[in-house]
VOPAGU-2260 file (C-alpha; in pm, 1 decimal, decimal comma):
REM VOPAGU-2260
SITE   aa  ch    i         X         Y         Z
SITE  UNK   A    0   -6154,4    8477,2   -5103,0
SITE  UNK   A    1   -5834,9    8290,8   -5161,8
SITE  UNK   A    2   -5702,1    7946,7   -5232,2
SITE  UNK   A    3   -5654,7    7687,5   -4960,4
SITE  UNK   A    4   -5289,7    7583,4   -4956,3
SITE  UNK   A    5   -5080,5    7337,9   -4757,0
SITE  UNK   A    6   -4955,0    7630,4   -4554,5
SITE  UNK   A    7   -5308,1    7752,7   -4479,7
SITE  UNK   A    8   -5412,0    7403,1   -4368,0
SITE  UNK   A    9   -5108,9    7384,4   -4138,1
SITE  UNK   A   10   -5192,5    7731,5   -4008,1
SITE  UNK   A   11   -5547,9    7616,0   -3928,6
SITE  UNK   A   12   -5412,0    7315,0   -3738,3
SITE  UNK   A   13   -5180,6    7542,4   -3544,0
SITE  UNK   A   14   -5462,9    7786,8   -3462,8
SITE  UNK   A   15   -5746,3    7541,9   -3392,5
SITE  UNK   A   16   -5563,9    7250,4   -3228,3
SITE  UNK   A   17   -5265,1    7430,3   -3082,3
SITE  UNK   A   18   -5001,7    7207,8   -3241,3
SITE  UNK   A   19   -4657,8    7354,7   -3300,1
SITE  UNK   A   20   -4631,2    7497,5   -3652,4
SITE  UNK   A   21   -4363,6    7249,7   -3761,6
SITE  UNK   A   22   -4571,0    6955,1   -3637,7
SITE  UNK   A   23   -4883,8    7088,9   -3811,1
SITE  UNK   A   24   -4688,5    7114,9   -4138,6
SITE  UNK   A   25   -4561,5    6756,1   -4098,9
SITE  UNK   A   26   -4917,4    6629,7   -4041,2
SITE  UNK   A   27   -5052,1    6804,4   -4350,9
SITE  UNK   A   28   -4764,8    6663,9   -4559,4
SITE  UNK   A   29   -4818,4    6313,4   -4417,5
SITE  UNK   A   30   -5191,2    6319,7   -4498,9
SITE  UNK   A   31   -5127,8    6435,2   -4856,4
SITE  UNK   A   32   -4851,3    6176,2   -4902,8
SITE  UNK   A   33   -5073,2    5894,3   -4772,7
SITE  UNK   A   34   -5360,0    6002,4   -4998,3
SITE  UNK   A   35   -5124,7    6009,2   -5298,3
SITE  UNK   A   36   -4978,8    5665,8   -5221,0
SITE  UNK   A   37   -5321,1    5504,7   -5178,9
SITE  UNK   A   38   -5452,2    5653,1   -5503,1
SITE  UNK   A   39   -5137,2    5546,2   -5690,4
SITE  UNK   A   40   -5197,0    5192,7   -5562,7
SITE  UNK   A   41   -5544,9    5199,4   -5715,3
SITE  UNK   A   42   -5734,5    5230,6   -5388,4
SITE  UNK   A   43   -6029,1    5459,3   -5321,2
SITE  UNK   A   44   -5986,0    5709,2   -5039,3
SITE  UNK   A   45   -6308,1    5788,3   -4853,8
SITE  UNK   A   46   -6311,0    6064,4   -4596,4
SITE  UNK   A   47   -6637,3    6074,8   -4405,1
SITE  UNK   A   48   -6831,7    6399,9   -4446,5
SITE  UNK   A   49   -6588,1    6512,7   -4716,8
SITE  UNK   A   50   -6603,6    6270,2   -5008,5
SITE  UNK   A   51   -6431,2    5997,8   -5203,8
SITE  UNK   A   52   -6114,9    6026,4   -5412,1
SITE  UNK   A   53   -6054,8    5762,9   -5680,0
SITE  UNK   A   54   -5851,3    5710,6   -5995,5
SITE  UNK   A   55   -6021,0    5662,5   -6330,9
SITE  UNK   A   56   -5862,6    5552,6   -6657,3
SITE  UNK   A   57   -5930,1    5770,5   -6961,1
SITE  UNK   A   58   -5875,2    5624,8   -7303,8
SITE  UNK   A   59   -5680,5    5782,4   -7587,3
SITE  UNK   A   60   -5861,6    6036,2   -7804,2
SITE  UNK   A   61   -5809,8    6294,4   -8069,9
SITE  UNK   A   62   -5793,0    6648,6   -7941,2
SITE  UNK   A   63   -5683,5    6967,4   -8107,5
SITE  UNK   A   64   -5419,5    7227,1   -8049,8
SITE  UNK   A   65   -5617,9    7528,6   -7923,6
SITE  UNK   A   66   -5371,1    7773,4   -8074,5
SITE  UNK   A   67   -5352,3    7630,6   -8426,3
SITE  UNK   A   68   -5663,6    7412,8   -8442,5
SITE  UNK   A   69   -5468,2    7116,3   -8580,6
SITE  UNK   A   70   -5569,0    6769,2   -8456,9
SITE  UNK   A   71   -5343,3    6624,7   -8189,0
SITE  UNK   A   72   -5358,9    6281,0   -8026,5
SITE  UNK   A   73   -5414,0    6274,3   -7651,0
SITE  UNK   A   74   -5261,9    5967,0   -7485,3
SITE  UNK   A   75   -5446,4    5738,7   -7243,6
SITE  UNK   A   76   -5399,5    5846,6   -6885,9
SITE  UNK   A   77   -5524,8    5808,9   -6531,9
SITE  UNK   A   78   -5702,6    6097,9   -6362,9
SITE  UNK   A   79   -5796,9    6160,5   -6001,0
SITE  UNK   A   80   -6170,2    6203,2   -5947,1
SITE  UNK   A   81   -6336,0    6351,4   -5638,3
SITE  UNK   A   82   -6696,4    6280,0   -5550,9
SITE  UNK   A   83   -6818,3    6503,4   -5267,0
SITE  UNK   A   84   -7028,7    6353,9   -4989,1
SITE  UNK   A   85   -7387,4    6457,7   -4935,0
SITE  UNK   A   86   -7283,3    6619,7   -4605,5
SITE  UNK   A   87   -7023,7    6836,2   -4784,1
SITE  UNK   A   88   -7271,9    6942,6   -5053,2
SITE  UNK   A   89   -7535,1    7026,3   -4792,3
SITE  UNK   A   90   -7287,7    7222,7   -4579,4
SITE  UNK   A   91   -7153,3    7420,4   -4875,1
SITE  UNK   A   92   -7500,1    7499,9   -5006,0
SITE  UNK   A   93   -7619,7    7609,1   -4660,3
SITE  UNK   A   94   -7321,7    7839,3   -4613,2
SITE  UNK   A   95   -7347,6    7980,0   -4964,6
SITE  UNK   A   96   -7718,0    8057,3   -4931,2
SITE  UNK   A   97   -7645,5    8227,6   -4599,0
SITE  UNK   A   98   -7358,2    8425,3   -4752,3
SITE  UNK   A   99   -7573,8    8530,3   -5050,0
SITE  UNK   A  100   -7816,0    8701,0   -4811,9
SITE  UNK   A  101   -7529,4    8901,4   -4658,5
SITE  UNK   A  102   -7412,3    9069,0   -4979,0
């Protein structure tokens, strides 16, 4: 098992669709750029059968330095949240239960 990267997504486009490698890489980059721009603008991004990406504001809080244990303020920030669709959850669970029987 590995990590899915931009390069592996482009490779899948090249293999499955037959696009030239350079074009597949440009498409992957364009999709990621569009997703980033929409989220930065405060929009939700919903991809059917995958899920919804959105941005949530987190308020300031007191944290601690894990090395020293001293309190440290954590500034307010915006975080990207992903909520998987029911279809994605069902598909993952079905594949995982099938894979568990193979081990």
